[in-house]
C-alpha positions in Angstrom: -20.4 -11.4 36.7 -20.2 -11.0 33.0 -20.2 -7.5 31.5 -23.6 -6.6 29.9 -22.4 -3.5 28.1 -19.3 -1.6 27.2 -18.2 1.3 29.5 -18.6 4.9 28.5 -14.9 5.1 27.8 -15.0 2.1 25.6 -18.0 3.5 23.8 -16.1 6.7 23.2 -13.2 4.8 21.7 -15.6 3.0 19.3 -17.4 6.3 18.5 -14.1 7.9 17.5 -13.3 4.9 15.3 -16.7 5.0 13.7 -16.6 8.8 13.1 -13.2 8.4 11.3 -14.6 5.5 9.2 -17.7 7.6 8.5 -15.6 10.5 7.3 -13.5 8.3 5.0 -16.6 6.5 3.7 -18.3 9.9 2.9 -15.2 11.1 1.0 -15.2 7.8 -1.0 -18.9 8.2 -1.8 -18.4 11.8 -2.9 -15.6 10.7 -5.2 -17.7 7.9 -6.6 -20.7 10.2 -7.2 -18.3 12.8 -8.7 -16.9 10.3 -11.2 -20.5 9.2 -12.1 -21.4 12.8 -13.0 -18.1 13.5 -14.8 -18.5 10.5 -17.1 -21.2 12.5 -18.9 -19.2 15.6 -19.8 -17.0 14.9 -22.8 -15.5 18.3 -23.2 -12.6 19.1 -25.5 -10.1 18.3 -22.7 -10.5 14.6 -23.1 -10.0 14.3 -26.9 -6.5 12.8 -26.5 -6.2 9.5 -28.5 -5.4 7.3 -25.4 -8.2 8.8 -23.4 -10.8 8.0 -26.1 -9.5 4.5 -26.4 -9.9 3.9 -22.7 -13.4 5.5 -22.6 -14.9 3.7 -25.6 -15.2 0.1 -24.5 -15.2 0.5 -20.7 -17.7 3.3 -20.3 -20.9 1.4 -19.7 -19.4 -1.3 -17.5 -17.5 1.2 -15.3 -20.6 3.4 -14.8 -22.5 0.3 -13.6 -19.7 -0.7 -11.3 -19.3 2.8 -10.0 -23.1 3.0 -9.3 -23.0 -0.4 -7.5 -20.0 0.8 -5.4 -21.8 4.0 -4.6 -24.9 2.0 -3.5 -22.7 -0.2 -1.3 -21.0 2.8 0.2 -24.3 4.4 1.0 -25.4 1.2 2.8 -22.0 1.2 4.7 -22.5 4.8 5.8 -26.1 4.0 6.9 -24.8 1.1 9.0 -22.1 3.3 10.6 -24.7 6.0 11.4 -26.9 3.3 13.0 -23.9 2.2 15.1 -23.5 5.7 16.4 -27.2 5.7 17.5 -26.5 2.4 19.4 -23.5 4.1 21.1 -25.8 6.9 22.2 -28.4 4.4 23.5 -25.5 2.4 25.1 -26.6 -0.7 23.3 -23.6 -0.7 21.0 -21.6 -4.0 20.9 -24.4 -6.2 22.1 -25.2 -9.1 19.8 -28.8 -8.8 18.7 -29.1 -12.6 18.6 -27.5 -13.7 21.8 -27.6 -10.5 23.9 -23.9 -11.0 24.8 -21.1 -8.6 24.1 -19.5 -8.8 20.7 -15.7 -9.1 21.0 -13.8 -5.9 20.8 -11.5 -7.3 18.1 -14.5 -7.9 15.8 -15.9 -4.4 16.5 -12.6 -2.8 15.6 -12.6 -4.6 12.3 -16.4 -4.3 11.6 -17.5 -1.4 13.8 -21.1 -1.6 12.6 -21.4 -5.4 13.5 -24.6 -6.3 15.3 -23.9 -10.0 15.6 -21.2 -11.9 17.4 -19.1 -14.3 15.4 -21.0 -17.2 17.0 -24.4 -15.8 16.0 -23.1 -15.0 12.5 -21.7 -18.5 12.0 -25.0 -20.0 13.3 -26.8 -18.0 10.5 -24.9 -19.6 7.7 
């Protein structure tokens, strides 16, 4: 008989992985948000010639890029938090399209995945 869900031990393993990724993702987001707010304060510390040359042309583009990265990071964090909820509900790792278990290898690489490779390929 095929397994219909991951065991509690397996779910704990995935939970630990997700919590680690969540912590890293939150740190990255904090850094991104910090660099967004620091771009505005041009105090006397940054009056060095090379710093000004770097800042002049790239300021707008980098702010937009950083804002996009921050938005992507927030979405990633939200997806990881949703994965934790699925672990609590014991529905983690079950493909939402096929109802079959998503391969462990895929979940280790993309811990917030909700589709198996087969279902993902069928979408394209």
